[in-house]
C-alpha positions in Angstrom: -38.0 84.8 -30.3 -41.0 87.0 -29.7 -40.9 89.7 -27.0 -43.9 90.2 -24.8 -44.6 93.5 -23.1 -46.6 92.7 -20.0 -48.9 95.4 -18.6 -50.5 93.2 -15.8 -52.2 95.3 -13.0 -49.8 98.2 -13.3 -52.7 100.4 -14.2 -54.4 100.0 -10.8 -57.7 100.6 -12.4 -56.7 103.9 -14.0 -57.9 103.7 -17.6 -55.9 106.8 -18.7 -52.7 105.3 -17.3 -53.2 102.0 -19.1 -54.1 104.0 -22.3 -50.8 105.8 -22.0 -48.9 102.7 -21.3 -50.3 100.8 -24.2 -49.7 103.8 -26.5 -46.1 103.9 -25.4 -45.6 100.2 -26.0 -47.3 100.5 -29.4 -45.2 103.4 -30.6 -41.9 103.4 -28.7 -41.0 99.7 -28.1 -39.8 96.8 -30.2 -42.3 94.5 -28.6 -43.9 91.8 -30.7 -46.9 91.2 -28.3 -48.8 93.3 -25.8 -50.2 91.3 -22.9 -53.3 92.4 -21.0 -54.7 90.8 -17.8 -58.4 90.6 -18.5 -60.8 90.2 -15.6 -64.6 90.9 -15.5 -65.8 88.8 -12.6 -63.7 89.2 -9.4 -65.8 86.9 -7.3 -65.1 84.0 -9.7 -61.4 84.6 -9.3 -61.0 85.6 -5.7 -62.9 85.1 -2.4 -63.8 88.1 -0.4 -61.6 87.1 2.5 -58.4 87.5 0.3 -56.3 90.4 1.6 -56.2 92.0 -1.9 -59.9 91.6 -2.6 -61.0 95.2 -1.9 -58.0 96.6 -3.8 -58.6 94.4 -6.9 -62.3 95.3 -6.8 -61.3 99.0 -7.4 -58.9 98.1 -10.2 -61.3 96.2 -12.5 -62.0 98.0 -15.8 -65.3 97.8 -17.5 -66.0 96.2 -20.9 -66.1 99.5 -22.7 -62.7 100.5 -21.4 -61.2 97.1 -22.3 -62.8 97.3 -25.8 -61.0 100.6 -26.4 -57.6 99.3 -25.1 -57.9 96.1 -27.2 -58.8 98.1 -30.3 -55.7 100.2 -29.8 -53.6 97.1 -30.0 -55.4 95.5 -32.9 -55.1 98.7 -34.9 -51.3 98.8 -34.3 -48.6 96.5 -35.4 -48.3 94.4 -32.2 -50.0 91.1 -31.6 -52.7 90.8 -28.9 -52.3 88.5 -25.9 -55.0 88.1 -23.3 -54.6 86.5 -19.9 -57.9 85.3 -18.6 -58.9 85.2 -14.9 -62.5 84.2 -15.2 -65.0 82.7 -17.7 -66.7 86.0 -18.5 -63.4 87.4 -19.5 -62.8 84.4 -21.8 -66.2 84.9 -23.6 -65.6 88.6 -23.9 -61.9 88.5 -24.9 -62.0 85.6 -27.5 -64.4 87.7 -29.6 -61.3 89.8 -30.5 -59.5 86.7 -31.9 -56.3 87.2 -29.9 -53.2 85.5 -31.4 -52.2 84.4 -27.9 -54.2 83.6 -24.8 -52.8 82.7 -21.3 -53.9 80.9 -18.2 -51.8 82.1 -15.3 -50.1 79.5 -13.0 -52.5 80.4 -10.2 -55.4 79.2 -12.4 -53.5 76.4 -14.1 -55.9 73.6 -13.1 -59.2 75.6 -12.8 -61.3 73.2 -14.7 -64.1 75.7 -15.3 -61.7 78.3 -16.8 -59.9 75.7 -18.9 -63.2 74.3 -20.2 -64.4 77.8 -21.1 -61.2 78.5 -23.0 -61.2 75.2 -24.8 -64.7 75.9 -26.2 -63.5 79.1 -27.9 -60.0 78.0 -29.2 -59.1 77.8 -32.8 -56.4 75.4 -34.0 -54.1 78.4 -34.6 -54.5 80.1 -31.2 -51.4 79.9 -29.1 -52.3 78.9 -25.6 -49.7 80.0 -23.0 -49.7 78.1 -19.8 -48.0 79.8 -16.9 -46.1 77.0 -15.1 -44.0 78.9 -12.6 -44.2 77.3 -9.2 -46.1 74.3 -10.6 -45.4 70.6 -10.3 -45.0 68.3 -13.3 -48.3 66.8 -12.3 -50.1 70.1 -12.5 -48.5 70.9 -15.8 -49.4 67.6 -17.4 -53.0 67.8 -16.0 -53.6 71.2 -17.7 -52.1 69.9 -20.9 -54.4 66.8 -20.8 -57.5 68.9 -20.2 -56.8 71.3 -23.1 -55.5 68.8 -25.6 -54.4 71.7 -27.8 -51.6 71.5 -30.4 -50.3 75.0 -29.9 -49.2 75.2 -26.3 -46.5 77.4 -24.9 -45.1 76.6 -21.5 -44.2 79.9 -19.8 -41.6 79.6 -17.0 -41.0 82.3 -14.4 -43.0 83.7 -11.5 -43.5 87.0 -9.8 -42.2 87.0 -6.3 -42.2 90.8 -5.9 -39.5 90.7 -7.2 -38.1 87.2 -7.9 -34.7 86.5 -6.5 -32.3 85.3 -9.2 -31.3 82.3 -7.1 -34.9 81.1 -7.2 -35.2 81.1 -11.0 -33.5 77.7 -11.4 -32.5 77.6 -15.1 -31.3 74.0 -14.6 -34.8 72.8 -13.6 -36.3 74.8 -16.6 -33.9 73.0 -19.0 -35.0 69.6 -17.6 -38.7 70.4 -18.0 -38.2 71.6 -21.6 -36.7 68.2 -22.5 -39.8 66.5 -21.1 -42.1 68.4 -23.5 -40.3 68.6 -26.9 -43.6 69.0 -28.8 -44.3 72.4 -27.3 -42.9 75.9 -27.4 -41.4 77.6 -24.4 -41.3 81.1 -22.9 -39.4 82.8 -20.0 -41.2 85.6 -18.0 -38.5 87.4 -16.1 -39.4 89.2 -12.9 -36.0 90.3 -11.7 -36.0 93.4 -9.6 -36.2 96.7 -11.5 -33.0 98.0 -9.9 -31.0 94.7 -10.0 -27.7 95.6 -11.8 -27.9 92.3 -13.6 -31.5 92.6 -14.7 -30.9 92.6 -18.4 -28.2 89.9 -18.1 -30.5 87.5 -16.2 -33.3 88.1 -18.8 -30.9 87.2 -21.6 -29.7 84.1 -19.8 -33.3 82.9 -19.8 -33.7 83.8 -23.4 -30.6 81.9 -24.3 -32.0 78.6 -23.0 -33.8 78.2 -26.4 -37.0 80.2 -25.6 -39.5 81.0 -28.2 -40.9 83.9 -26.1 -39.5 86.3 -23.5 -41.7 88.4 -21.3 -41.0 91.5 -19.3 -43.1 93.9 -17.3 -42.7 97.4 -18.8 -43.6 100.8 -17.3 -43.7 104.5 -18.3 -43.0 105.5 -14.6 -39.8 103.5 -14.0 -39.2 103.0 -10.3 -42.5 104.4 -9.2 -44.3 102.3 -6.6 -47.3 100.9 -8.3 -48.6 97.3 -8.7 -46.0 95.1 -10.4 -43.5 98.0 -10.4 -40.8 95.9 -8.7 -40.2 93.9 -11.8 -41.1 96.5 -14.5 -38.3 97.9 -16.8 -38.3 101.2 -18.6 -39.0 101.6 -22.3 -35.3 102.0 -23.0 -34.3 98.9 -21.0 -37.0 97.0 -22.8 -35.6 98.0 -26.2 -32.1 97.2 -25.1 -33.2 93.7 -24.2 -34.9 93.3 -27.6 -31.7 94.2 -29.4 -29.6 91.7 -27.4 -32.3 89.0 -27.9 -31.8 89.6 -31.7 -28.1 89.0 -31.1 -28.8 85.7 -29.3 -31.0 84.6 -32.2 -28.3 85.5 -34.7 -25.8 83.4 -32.7 -28.2 80.5 -32.4 -28.4 80.1 -36.2 -30.7 77.8 -38.0 -29.7 74.6 -36.1 -29.1 72.6 -39.3 -26.2 70.1 -39.1 -24.8 70.9 -42.5 -21.8 73.3 -42.6 -22.8 76.9 -43.1 -20.9 79.3 -45.3 -18.6 80.4 -42.4 -17.8 76.9 -41.4 -17.2 75.9 -45.1 -14.7 78.8 -45.5 -13.0 77.7 -42.2 -12.7 74.1 -43.3 -11.2 74.3 -46.8 -8.9 71.3 -47.2 -5.4 72.5 -47.9 -5.1 76.1 -46.7 -7.1 75.5 -43.5 -7.6 71.8 -42.7 -4.8 69.4 -43.6 -5.0 67.8 -47.0 -3.6 64.6 -48.5 -0.3 65.3 -50.2 1.6 62.9 -52.3 5.0 62.0 -50.9 6.2 60.3 -54.1 5.9 60.8 -57.9 3.1 58.6 -59.3 2.6 57.3 -62.8 -0.7 56.9 -64.5 -2.2 53.5 -63.7 -0.3 53.1 -60.5 -2.1 52.2 -57.3 -2.1 54.4 -54.2 -0.6 53.1 -51.0 -0.6 54.6 -47.5 3.1 55.5 -47.6 2.5 57.7 -50.6 0.3 60.1 -48.7 0.9 62.6 -45.9 -1.5 65.1 -44.3 -0.3 68.7 -44.3 -1.6 72.3 -44.6 -0.7 73.8 -47.9 -1.5 76.6 -50.3 -3.2 74.1 -52.6 -6.9 73.4 -52.3 -8.2 69.8 -52.3 -11.7 68.6 -52.9 -11.1 65.5 -50.7 -11.5 65.5 -46.9 -9.1 63.7 -44.7 -11.7 61.0 -44.1 -12.3 60.6 -47.8 -8.6 60.4 -48.6 -8.2 57.6 -46.0 -10.7 55.5 -47.9 -8.7 55.5 -51.1 -5.9 53.0 -50.4 -5.3 50.7 -53.4 -7.1 53.0 -55.8 -5.5 53.7 -59.2 -4.5 57.1 -60.4 -5.4 58.2 -64.0 -2.5 60.5 -64.6 1.1 61.3 -63.7 1.2 63.2 -60.4 4.3 64.9 -58.9 5.3 64.6 -55.2 4.0 67.6 -53.2 0.7 67.8 -55.1 -2.6 67.5 -53.2 -4.7 64.5 -54.1 -8.0 65.4 -56.0 -11.0 63.4 -57.0 -10.2 63.7 -60.7 -6.8 62.0 -60.1 -8.6 58.7 -59.6 -9.9 56.3 -62.2 -13.6 55.8 -62.5 -14.9 52.7 -60.7 -12.4 53.1 -58.0 -12.3 50.5 -55.2 -12.9 52.9 -52.3 -16.1 55.0 -52.3 -15.8 58.7 -51.6 -18.5 59.6 -49.1 
């Protein structure tokens, strides 16, 4: 699982604040990815009658400022993720070869933005599609337009903050099953002062996410844009540690028994093994009434299922009652196959 540190519009157009925030994420957090909201052309993104238009207009950073912030990230050990709001931002941002790019759910089916992005993608670029508050039709339409092999569906939405009863993990699980070919992410926007903030984030992570995203701040609790869902540096790192625990518990997903399971399932001391109830002579055939299943201090290399397949097989040596049955007790070419 990769952990995304979301900066969004928390800077409110203050370059020095964003510089300090990115520096803190770079040097003080266990983030894997730093995400920036890149906008260069407000009028392409928002009409002037929108209530936030004048505010956003003052928050837009220039190309030189973005260049410095992006270079900070590239020169560090975190991956770069750029969220694009307009086509000029796409053209500018893709020159930095970000490992991850995102189209927000509010732009999910902006055909001009999707086409611009499509023209600059490499096969390796991860394309994150924000799907919070989107219908299946909207999700499928964006996927069909991009036709890109490395898509990440990012669940979650910012409702300033999002109430946990609106998250709907059950719905998220259903959507994940519909798109098994893609990766998935959960962007948590639980209130900064919600007592269960970390728990809710981890419940999302435990659904089988490849990415988890949190807003992070250096002024915890201060009323700025996106502050309502922003966690502190310490909280961010605590979530990272617990995500690592979830990953360790998830394991590799292989169906074979791992070392711990093998140790637990030893036939004899742990699982019941086939024990002879009668003395047998070499050349004698096994019959069901000669075997019982019991836990014992002896170790057998035959499972209970395998032992059940050995009726009417011939033993190749004398065996005393009370001994566990082993593979090497049976003659070669035995009638029952041990699987």
